[in-house]
C-alpha positions as CSV (number, residue, x, y, z in Angstrom):
1,X,87.5,47.0,179.9
2,X,84.2,48.7,180.7
3,X,82.8,52.0,179.5
4,X,82.4,53.2,183.1
5,X,86.2,52.9,183.7
6,X,86.6,56.0,181.4
7,X,84.4,58.2,183.5
8,X,86.0,61.2,185.2
9,X,84.7,64.6,186.3
10,X,85.8,67.3,183.9
11,X,85.1,70.9,184.9
12,X,83.4,72.6,182.0
13,X,85.8,75.6,182.3
14,X,88.7,73.3,181.3
15,X,87.2,72.6,177.8
16,X,89.1,75.0,175.6
17,X,86.9,77.3,173.5
18,X,89.8,79.1,171.8
19,X,93.2,77.9,170.5
20,X,96.5,78.9,172.1
21,X,97.6,82.2,170.5
22,X,100.7,80.5,169.2
23,X,100.3,76.9,167.9
24,X,103.4,75.6,169.6
25,X,103.1,77.3,173.0
26,X,100.3,75.3,174.6
27,X,101.3,73.3,177.7
28,X,102.7,69.8,177.2
29,X,102.6,67.0,179.7
30,X,105.3,64.4,179.4
31,X,104.3,60.8,180.5
32,X,107.1,58.3,180.7
33,X,105.7,54.7,180.4
34,X,108.9,53.1,181.8
35,X,109.3,55.1,184.9
36,X,105.8,56.3,185.5
37,X,107.1,59.9,185.9
38,X,105.0,62.8,184.7
39,X,106.4,66.3,184.2
40,X,105.4,69.5,182.5
41,X,106.8,71.8,179.8
42,X,105.6,73.8,176.7
43,X,104.9,72.2,173.4
44,X,107.7,73.6,171.3
45,X,110.2,71.9,173.7
46,X,108.9,68.5,172.3
47,X,112.0,68.3,170.1
48,X,114.1,67.7,173.3
49,X,112.6,64.2,173.5
50,X,113.6,63.1,169.9
51,X,116.9,62.4,168.3
52,X,118.5,62.4,164.8
53,X,116.9,59.4,163.0
54,X,113.6,59.3,164.9
55,X,110.4,59.8,162.9
56,X,107.2,61.6,163.5
57,X,104.1,60.6,161.5
58,X,101.4,63.2,160.9
59,X,97.9,63.0,159.5
60,X,97.7,65.2,156.4
61,X,93.9,65.1,156.1
62,X,92.2,68.5,155.5
63,X,89.0,69.6,157.2
64,X,86.4,71.1,154.9
65,X,83.6,73.5,155.9
66,X,81.1,70.8,156.6
67,X,78.3,72.6,158.5
68,X,75.6,74.3,156.4
69,X,72.5,76.2,157.5
70,X,69.5,76.0,155.2
71,X,65.8,76.2,154.9
72,X,63.1,73.7,154.0
73,X,60.9,74.4,151.0
74,X,57.4,75.8,151.6
75,X,57.7,76.0,155.4
76,X,61.0,77.8,155.6
77,X,62.0,75.8,158.6
78,X,65.6,76.1,159.6
79,X,67.6,72.9,158.9
80,X,71.2,72.2,159.8
81,X,73.0,69.9,157.3
82,X,76.4,68.4,158.2
83,X,78.3,67.2,155.1
84,X,80.0,63.8,155.7
85,X,81.4,62.8,152.4
86,X,80.8,63.0,148.7
87,X,79.3,59.9,147.3
88,X,79.1,60.6,143.5
89,X,80.9,63.5,142.0
90,X,79.1,63.4,138.7
91,X,75.6,63.5,140.2
92,X,76.6,65.7,143.1
93,X,75.4,63.2,145.8
94,X,76.5,63.7,149.4
95,X,76.1,61.6,152.5
96,X,74.9,64.1,155.2
97,X,73.4,64.4,158.7
98,X,70.4,66.6,159.1
99,X,68.9,68.3,162.2
100,X,66.0,68.2,163.1
101,X,65.8,64.9,161.2
102,X,62.1,64.3,161.9
103,X,61.2,67.2,159.6
104,X,63.0,65.9,156.5
105,X,61.5,63.4,154.1
106,X,62.5,61.9,150.7
107,X,61.6,64.4,148.0
108,X,62.0,67.5,150.2
109,X,64.0,70.4,148.8
110,X,66.5,72.4,150.9
111,X,67.8,75.9,150.1
112,X,71.1,77.3,151.2
113,X,72.6,80.8,151.1
114,X,71.1,84.2,151.6
115,X,69.8,84.1,148.1
116,X,68.8,80.4,148.3
117,X,70.9,79.8,145.2
118,X,72.1,76.4,146.3
119,X,69.4,73.8,146.2
120,X,69.5,70.2,147.3
121,X,66.9,67.4,147.1
122,X,66.6,64.6,149.7
123,X,66.8,61.3,147.7
124,X,67.4,58.7,150.4
125,X,67.0,58.1,154.2
126,X,70.0,56.0,155.3
127,X,69.7,56.2,159.2
128,X,67.6,58.0,161.7
129,X,69.6,61.2,161.1
130,X,71.4,60.4,157.9
131,X,70.3,61.4,154.4
132,X,71.6,61.4,150.9
133,X,71.3,64.8,149.2
134,X,71.5,65.5,145.5
135,X,72.6,69.1,144.9
136,X,70.9,70.7,141.9
137,X,73.7,72.7,140.4
138,X,74.5,73.3,136.8
139,X,78.1,73.9,136.3
140,X,81.6,72.3,136.6
141,X,82.3,70.2,139.7
142,X,85.1,72.5,140.9
143,X,82.8,75.5,140.6
144,X,80.1,73.6,142.5
145,X,82.5,72.6,145.4
146,X,83.7,76.1,145.7
147,X,80.2,77.5,145.9
148,X,79.1,74.8,148.4
149,X,82.1,75.3,150.7
150,X,81.7,79.0,150.6
151,X,78.3,78.5,152.3
152,X,79.8,76.1,154.9
153,X,81.2,76.7,158.4
154,X,84.2,75.1,160.1
155,X,82.8,71.9,161.8
156,X,83.9,72.7,165.4
157,X,83.2,69.8,167.8
158,X,79.9,70.3,169.7
159,X,81.7,70.6,173.0
160,X,83.1,73.9,171.8
161,X,80.0,75.8,172.7
162,X,80.2,78.8,170.4
163,X,79.6,79.6,166.8
164,X,82.4,79.0,164.3
165,X,84.2,82.2,163.2
166,X,86.2,82.9,160.0
167,X,89.5,82.4,161.9
168,X,88.5,78.9,162.9
169,X,89.0,77.9,159.2
170,X,92.8,78.3,159.8
171,X,93.0,77.5,163.5
172,X,91.1,74.2,163.2
173,X,93.5,72.9,160.6
174,X,97.0,71.6,160.6
175,X,99.6,73.6,158.7
176,X,100.4,70.5,156.6
177,X,96.8,69.6,155.7
178,X,96.5,68.8,152.0
179,X,94.1,65.9,151.4
180,X,90.5,67.1,151.8
181,X,88.0,64.8,153.4
182,X,87.9,65.2,157.2
183,X,85.1,66.6,159.4
184,X,87.2,66.2,162.5
185,X,90.7,67.8,162.7
186,X,93.6,65.7,163.8
187,X,94.0,68.0,166.9
188,X,97.5,66.8,168.0
189,X,98.9,68.0,164.7
190,X,97.5,71.5,165.2
191,X,100.2,72.3,167.7
192,X,103.0,72.0,165.1
193,X,104.1,75.4,163.7
194,X,106.3,76.0,160.7
195,X,109.1,77.0,163.0
196,X,108.8,73.9,165.1
197,X,108.7,71.7,162.0
198,X,111.8,73.3,160.7
199,X,113.6,72.8,164.0
200,X,112.7,69.2,164.0
201,X,114.0,68.8,160.5
202,X,117.3,70.5,161.4
203,X,117.7,68.1,164.4
204,X,117.3,65.2,161.9
205,X,113.8,64.1,163.0
206,X,112.1,62.6,159.9
207,X,108.6,63.5,159.0
208,X,106.1,61.2,157.4
209,X,102.4,61.5,156.4
210,X,99.4,59.3,156.3
211,X,95.9,60.3,155.4
212,X,93.1,59.3,157.8
213,X,89.8,61.1,157.0
214,X,88.5,61.5,160.5
215,X,84.8,61.3,160.9
216,X,82.1,62.0,163.5
217,X,82.4,58.4,164.7
218,X,85.1,59.7,167.0
219,X,82.4,61.5,168.9
220,X,79.6,59.0,168.6
221,X,78.3,58.1,172.0
222,X,79.2,54.6,173.2
223,X,76.0,53.0,174.4
224,X,77.3,49.6,175.7
225,X,79.2,49.0,178.9
226,X,81.2,46.1,177.4
227,X,83.6,47.8,175.0
228,X,84.0,44.6,173.0
229,X,80.5,45.1,171.7
230,X,81.1,48.7,170.4
231,X,81.5,49.1,166.7
232,X,83.5,52.1,165.3
233,X,82.4,53.9,162.2
234,X,84.7,53.2,159.3
235,X,87.3,55.8,158.2
236,X,89.2,56.1,155.0
237,X,93.0,55.6,155.2
238,X,95.8,55.9,152.7
239,X,99.3,54.7,153.6
240,X,101.9,55.0,150.9
241,X,104.8,52.7,149.9
242,X,107.2,55.6,150.5
243,X,106.0,56.0,154.1
244,X,106.1,52.3,154.8
245,X,109.7,52.0,153.7
246,X,110.7,55.0,155.8
247,X,108.9,53.6,158.9
248,X,110.4,50.2,158.5
249,X,113.9,51.6,158.0
250,X,113.5,53.7,161.1
251,X,112.4,50.6,163.1
252,X,115.2,48.5,161.7
253,X,117.8,51.2,162.7
254,X,116.6,51.2,166.3
255,X,115.0,54.7,166.2
256,X,111.7,55.8,167.6
257,X,108.4,56.1,165.6
258,X,106.0,58.7,167.0
259,X,102.4,58.9,166.1
260,X,101.0,62.5,166.1
261,X,97.4,61.9,167.2
262,X,95.1,59.0,167.8
263,X,94.0,59.0,164.1
264,X,97.6,58.2,163.2
265,X,97.9,55.7,166.0
266,X,94.8,53.9,164.6
267,X,96.0,54.2,161.0
268,X,99.4,52.6,161.9
269,X,97.7,49.8,163.9
270,X,95.5,49.1,160.8
271,X,98.6,48.5,158.7
272,X,100.8,46.4,160.9
273,X,102.7,43.5,159.4
274,X,105.0,40.9,160.9
275,X,108.1,41.8,162.9
276,X,107.0,45.3,164.0
277,X,106.8,46.6,160.5
278,X,104.1,48.3,158.4
279,X,102.5,47.5,155.1
280,X,100.9,49.6,152.4
281,X,97.2,50.2,153.1
282,X,94.5,51.8,151.0
283,X,90.9,51.5,152.1
284,X,88.7,51.7,155.2
285,X,89.2,50.7,158.8
286,X,86.8,50.4,161.7
287,X,89.5,49.2,164.2
288,X,88.5,50.1,167.8
289,X,91.5,50.2,170.1
290,X,91.1,50.0,173.9
291,X,93.2,48.4,176.7
292,X,94.9,46.1,176.6
293,X,96.5,46.4,173.2
294,X,100.0,45.6,171.9
295,X,101.5,48.3,169.8
296,X,104.4,47.0,167.7
297,X,105.3,50.0,165.5
298,X,104.5,53.1,167.5
299,X,107.0,54.0,170.2
300,X,105.7,57.4,171.2
301,X,102.4,59.3,171.0
302,X,101.4,63.0,170.8
303,X,97.8,63.6,171.8
304,X,95.4,66.1,173.2
305,X,93.4,65.7,176.4
306,X,90.1,64.0,175.5
307,X,86.7,64.1,177.1
308,X,85.2,61.4,179.4
309,X,84.0,58.1,177.7
310,X,85.6,59.1,174.3
311,X,87.2,56.5,172.0
312,X,90.2,58.7,171.7
313,X,90.8,58.5,175.5
314,X,90.5,54.7,175.3
315,X,93.2,54.6,172.6
316,X,95.5,56.8,174.7
317,X,94.9,54.5,177.7
318,X,95.7,51.5,175.5
319,X,99.0,53.1,174.5
320,X,100.1,54.6,177.8
321,X,98.6,52.1,180.1
322,X,95.2,52.6,181.8
323,X,96.4,53.3,185.3
324,X,99.1,55.7,184.2
325,X,97.0,57.6,181.8
326,X,94.1,58.0,184.2
327,X,96.6,59.3,186.8
328,X,97.9,61.8,184.2
329,X,94.4,63.0,183.6
330,X,93.8,63.4,187.3
331,X,96.9,65.6,187.5
332,X,95.9,67.5,184.3
333,X,92.6,68.5,185.9
334,X,94.3,69.6,189.2
335,X,96.9,71.5,187.2
336,X,94.3,73.2,185.0
337,X,95.3,71.7,181.6
338,X,92.9,72.6,178.8
339,X,90.9,69.8,177.2
340,X,89.6,69.2,173.7
341,X,90.8,70.0,170.2
342,X,91.9,73.6,171.1
343,X,93.4,72.4,174.4
344,X,96.8,71.3,175.6
345,X,98.8,68.3,174.7
346,X,100.5,65.1,176.1
347,X,103.5,63.2,174.9
348,X,103.7,59.6,176.0
349,X,107.2,58.1,175.6
């Protein structure tokens, strides 16, 4: 497959800047891989497509307030710091991106907060934009994290062209999020309300959770036409023995396994074993999925509508079939579906 095959014209007004007022009342497009049929409903009716004994797997990663605004020492120049992950808890070292990168050198100090009480020192240059910061904070780690995150903003994707607001901290987060570490929300999971989760439980649909700490690699621009030459950024994954047993039992009993989001689809594909089963997995994956790809565990996929050229769109096309998915996207644009993390959803069965 070539990068240019994932180009399509997306009107800017279809990129959702706000979430649906009720999580489970966005639009839902149903795409049937066997018949090629496409029809439309609302998200909370998703339970009509699952039966007692089927299983949905969610990503329970938790997004943290990763975007900080600070000032450089002496010049006072405004610097944006994007926290990626903590490297060393004891020494308060963080892997970060900084903008504008050209103004930051090793040894520079950065100040955060109205009173500039949070100070960090640049101790390493890792990439053209990446840096390692050491935060100069005397106090317990929990107190430091609380103070740091109090200064941060919700890391909305750049295509949502507005400033983050306090309500985004809740809206850009799944209700079941519990393992902190993501800077990109697993957007398909955002549509699940407590009421919908309960209704699925009553119907007998099992729920399972994996942890995939989604990073900015999801949005990194692909700069090669030949997709086999693209390298994904690694993401941390945790798949428990409990989940593996539940998934394998579901498969053996002839029921459906549904991945909620491309991060889950990728996580499952990274932990496939023989005979359409899963295995325990703890570590990192840089698996890049694009058509054609043979999925042996996942039978259904819940996903949002993704932007042109995105790795998430490529994963969806690999699962649903390139021609059918691109046809569905064409229909979505004509029907005014909303795209992006705050947009509408698709169920591929």
